[in-house]
C-alpha positions in Angstrom: 122.9 -9.4 64.1 125.0 -8.8 61.1 126.6 -5.4 61.6 129.5 -4.5 59.3 132.2 -4.0 61.9 134.0 -1.2 59.7 132.7 2.3 60.5 132.8 5.0 57.9 132.2 8.9 58.0 129.4 10.7 56.3 128.9 14.5 56.0 125.4 15.4 54.6 122.1 16.8 55.3 119.0 15.4 57.1 116.1 15.2 54.7 112.4 14.6 55.5 110.8 12.3 52.9 107.0 12.2 52.5 107.0 8.7 51.0 105.5 5.7 52.9 104.1 7.7 55.7 107.1 10.0 56.1 110.6 9.5 57.4 114.0 11.1 57.9 117.0 10.1 55.8 120.4 11.4 55.2 121.8 12.8 51.8 125.6 12.5 51.8 127.6 15.3 50.3 129.0 12.6 47.9 125.5 11.9 46.4 124.9 8.7 48.4 121.6 8.2 50.3 121.3 6.6 53.8 118.4 5.3 55.7 119.5 5.4 59.4 117.8 3.0 61.8 118.6 5.0 64.9 118.3 8.7 64.1 117.4 10.5 67.5 114.6 12.9 67.7 116.9 15.8 68.3 118.4 15.4 64.8 115.1 14.8 62.9 115.3 18.3 61.3 114.8 18.8 57.6 117.9 20.6 56.2 120.1 20.0 59.3 123.8 19.6 58.3 125.4 16.7 60.1 128.6 14.7 60.5 128.2 11.0 61.2 130.2 8.0 62.0 128.2 4.9 60.9 128.1 1.2 60.3 126.4 -0.5 57.5 123.3 -2.6 58.6 123.2 -5.4 56.0 120.9 -7.3 58.3 118.3 -4.7 58.7 115.1 -4.9 56.6 112.6 -2.2 56.1 109.8 -0.9 53.8 111.6 2.4 52.8 113.3 2.0 49.4 115.7 4.9 50.1 119.4 4.4 50.3 121.6 2.2 52.3 120.6 1.3 55.9 123.0 2.4 58.4 123.3 2.4 62.3 124.6 5.8 63.6 127.5 5.3 66.0 128.1 9.1 66.5 126.5 12.2 65.2 127.1 16.0 65.5 125.7 19.0 63.8 128.0 20.4 61.2 
């Protein structure tokens, strides 16, 4: 497993994308787009504002061509 050990903060909005069967992503307030590998069901709400501590997942592969893949360390509404 190749998880970037440095964590970073994201403030943004959960968005539901209807591409490739549908999935949830995070659009950061800074314009960056993120594809979380472990977004819990309770946060899968289109338009939900969130604060996230995350780590980059350079080892993760997926079919979704949307943003950087991240692992959520901590998440809260906000």
